[in-house]
C-alpha positions in Angstrom: 59.0 -153.0 100.7 56.3 -150.6 100.7 59.6 -148.0 100.7 61.5 -149.8 98.0 57.9 -150.0 95.9 57.9 -146.5 96.4 61.1 -145.5 95.5 60.7 -147.3 92.8 57.6 -145.5 91.9 59.4 -142.5 91.9 62.1 -143.1 89.6 60.3 -144.5 87.1 58.0 -141.7 87.0 61.2 -139.6 87.0 62.7 -141.7 84.3 59.8 -141.4 82.4 58.9 -137.3 83.2 59.5 -135.2 79.8 63.2 -133.5 79.3 62.8 -131.7 76.0 61.0 -129.3 74.5 60.1 -131.8 71.9 56.8 -133.9 70.7 56.4 -137.1 69.5 53.1 -137.4 67.2 52.0 -140.7 65.6 48.9 -141.5 63.0 46.2 -143.9 63.6 47.5 -146.1 60.2 51.3 -145.5 61.3 53.6 -142.5 60.6 55.8 -140.5 62.7 56.7 -137.2 63.6 58.4 -135.4 66.2 57.9 -131.9 66.1 60.9 -129.5 68.3 60.1 -126.4 69.4 63.1 -124.0 68.9 64.4 -121.2 70.4 66.2 -118.8 67.4 69.1 -117.7 69.6 70.8 -119.8 71.7 74.1 -120.0 73.4 76.8 -121.8 74.6 75.4 -122.9 77.3 72.5 -125.0 76.2 74.0 -127.8 74.3 74.8 -130.6 74.0 70.7 -130.5 74.0 69.4 -133.8 75.7 69.5 -137.1 74.3 65.7 -136.5 73.4 66.8 -134.3 70.1 69.7 -136.1 69.2 67.5 -139.3 69.0 64.9 -137.6 67.4 67.2 -136.8 64.6 68.6 -140.0 64.6 65.6 -141.8 63.5 64.2 -139.0 61.1 65.0 -138.5 57.3 64.5 -134.5 56.4 64.3 -132.3 58.4 61.1 -129.6 58.3 61.9 -125.7 59.4 59.5 -122.3 58.8 62.2 -121.4 56.7 64.5 -123.7 54.6 67.8 -121.6 56.5 69.2 -122.0 52.5 66.9 -119.5 51.5 67.0 -117.5 54.5 71.3 -117.4 54.7 71.9 -116.6 51.3 73.3 -112.9 50.0 70.2 -112.4 48.4 67.4 -113.2 51.2 69.6 -110.4 53.7 69.5 -107.9 50.8 65.4 -107.7 50.6 65.3 -108.1 54.2 67.2 -105.1 54.2 64.7 -103.8 51.6 62.3 -104.7 52.7 62.7 -103.0 56.4 63.0 -99.4 55.2 60.4 -96.7 55.0 59.7 -95.5 51.1 61.5 -92.1 50.0 60.9 -89.0 51.6 59.2 -90.6 54.9 61.0 -90.9 57.9 59.7 -92.8 61.2 59.1 -89.1 62.3 56.3 -88.5 60.4 55.3 -92.2 61.1 55.3 -93.3 64.7 52.3 -91.0 67.2 54.4 -89.1 69.6 54.6 -90.3 72.1 56.3 -93.8 70.3 59.0 -91.6 68.3 59.8 -89.7 72.1 60.0 -93.9 73.4 62.1 -94.1 69.8 64.5 -91.3 70.9 65.1 -92.0 75.1 65.7 -95.6 74.2 67.9 -94.9 70.9 70.1 -92.6 72.9 70.3 -94.7 76.4 71.6 -97.3 73.9 74.3 -94.5 72.6 72.9 -95.9 68.7 72.3 -92.6 66.8 68.6 -91.7 65.5 68.8 -90.3 62.4 70.0 -94.0 60.4 66.9 -95.1 62.5 65.2 -92.7 61.2 64.8 -94.9 57.7 63.3 -97.8 59.2 59.9 -99.1 59.7 58.2 -99.5 62.9 58.2 -103.5 63.0 61.8 -103.4 61.1 63.3 -101.1 64.3 61.4 -103.2 66.9 62.9 -106.7 65.7 66.1 -105.0 65.4 66.7 -103.9 68.6 65.1 -106.8 70.8 67.7 -108.5 68.5 70.7 -106.5 69.6 68.7 -107.1 73.1 69.0 -110.6 72.4 73.0 -110.8 71.6 74.1 -108.6 74.6 72.0 -111.0 77.0 74.9 -113.7 75.0 72.2 -115.4 72.5 73.1 -116.5 69.1 71.6 -117.1 65.9 74.1 -119.0 64.7 73.6 -121.3 67.3 69.7 -121.5 67.7 68.0 -125.2 67.5 67.2 -124.2 64.0 70.1 -123.2 62.7 72.2 -126.4 64.6 69.6 -128.7 62.8 70.4 -127.6 60.0 73.6 -127.4 59.5 73.4 -131.2 61.0 70.6 -131.7 57.9 73.7 -130.5 55.7 76.2 -132.1 57.2 74.5 -135.2 57.3 72.8 -135.3 53.7 69.2 -135.1 54.7 66.3 -133.1 52.5 65.7 -130.0 54.5 62.2 -128.4 53.5 60.8 -125.0 54.5 56.6 -125.0 55.6 56.3 -121.8 54.0 58.7 -118.3 52.1 60.9 -115.6 53.7 58.6 -113.7 51.4 56.0 -114.5 53.1 57.3 -114.0 57.2 58.5 -110.6 55.6 55.1 -109.8 54.0 53.4 -110.7 57.4 55.4 -108.0 59.8 55.1 -105.8 56.6 51.7 -106.2 55.7 50.8 -105.1 59.0 48.2 -101.6 58.8 50.9 -99.0 60.9 49.2 -97.9 64.1 49.5 -101.9 65.0 53.4 -101.5 63.9 53.5 -98.3 65.5 51.9 -100.6 69.2 54.4 -102.9 68.3 56.9 -100.8 68.2 55.8 -98.8 71.3 56.3 -102.3 73.3 59.0 -103.5 72.3 60.8 -100.5 73.4 58.9 -101.0 76.7 60.0 -104.6 77.3 63.3 -103.9 76.2 64.5 -103.0 80.2 63.5 -106.5 80.9 64.5 -107.9 77.8 67.4 -109.8 79.5 65.6 -111.6 81.9 63.0 -112.6 79.7 65.6 -114.3 77.6 66.8 -115.7 80.6 63.1 -117.0 81.7 62.2 -117.9 78.0 65.6 -120.1 77.9 65.8 -122.0 80.8 61.9 -122.9 80.6 62.7 -123.9 77.3 65.5 -126.6 78.5 63.3 -128.1 81.5 60.8 -128.7 78.6 58.5 -126.6 80.4 55.3 -126.3 78.2 52.7 -124.3 80.3 56.1 -121.9 81.5 56.5 -121.7 77.9 53.1 -120.9 76.8 53.0 -118.4 79.6 56.2 -116.1 78.3 55.4 -116.0 74.9 51.9 -116.0 74.9 50.5 -113.8 77.2 51.9 -110.4 75.9 51.3 -111.8 71.8 47.3 -112.5 73.2 46.2 -109.0 74.2 47.1 -108.4 69.9 44.6 -110.3 69.0 45.4 -109.3 64.7 48.7 -109.6 65.5 47.8 -112.9 67.4 45.8 -114.7 64.8 47.9 -113.3 62.2 51.6 -114.2 63.1 50.2 -117.4 65.0 47.5 -119.2 63.8 46.7 -118.1 61.0 50.1 -119.7 60.0 49.9 -122.7 62.2 46.8 -123.7 60.5 47.8 -123.2 57.1 51.2 -125.3 58.4 48.9 -128.0 59.5 48.3 -130.0 56.8 51.6 -130.2 55.4 52.2 -131.6 58.3 50.1 -134.1 58.6 51.4 -135.2 55.2 54.3 -136.0 56.4 52.8 -139.3 58.5 52.3 -141.0 55.0 56.0 -141.2 54.6 57.9 -145.0 55.5 60.3 -143.0 58.1 60.1 -139.8 60.5 60.3 -136.2 60.2 62.0 -133.3 62.1 59.7 -130.5 62.5 61.9 -127.5 63.7 59.7 -124.3 64.5 59.1 -121.4 67.4 58.1 -122.7 70.6 55.5 -120.2 70.4 54.1 -122.7 67.5 53.4 -125.8 69.5 51.9 -124.2 73.0 48.5 -123.5 74.1 45.0 -124.0 72.1 45.5 -123.0 68.8 49.2 -125.1 69.2 50.2 -128.0 66.4 49.9 -130.1 69.6 46.8 -129.4 70.9 45.8 -129.7 66.9 47.2 -132.7 66.0 46.1 -134.1 69.0 42.6 -132.9 68.2 42.7 -134.3 65.2 43.8 -138.2 66.4 47.0 -137.8 66.7 48.9 -139.4 69.4 51.6 -136.5 70.5 53.7 -137.3 73.9 56.3 -134.9 75.0 60.1 -136.4 74.8 
């Protein structure tokens, strides 16, 4: 009898264990908001999603993402992103970067078999994001399979509303207004990590699929927190700006599904911790 009871308890605990990088938040006066942590690039092997994602979407009548992807995917937006990522006429990376970082750029570009001359016009932040994106693609990950895009396409097909927590212009400005020494360090750090990027991407995606918030926090926030200015600008300040917008969703009669980068949900400054601190019940699904 004891063995049977222990076995039943074990099965119950396993059934109750979180299976997705997804939280259900409820307010004291009612109202529900689902918070999904996104990996912006994924591959086919991560689909179909855990059932909890599908159930949350089925219950929701509004999708809220970092940016409304209708804006992000427009031709004008891509042109703006390209233009803002370029140095002013007459400037080059060689005249902008520190000698050590420029040496690292030359070595990595040669290693990747890319021409250096066109890249000389990139701002350091833009080149860092471009090179990082290339490594993700080489590892088999695709933005069209990212969680944001997946739910955006489903929302459009189902005819439910889509909103952004911020604009594309705001997102670009977060990088474009970084002081040049910080952009230099951002690019230098990215170059150092490219050799291990494939393994890091795989580790991140595996932890995300397992709903392992502690592992995501370690992988994603570890390096970012070594640059306090970047951490505050790219994560903390944005979380703080989003929080009242997310709180307003609890007044709606039906749930909303909020999909933001996984890093925004974890850690002491994450949205999950902040909502709990304000008295909301937040449970991982």
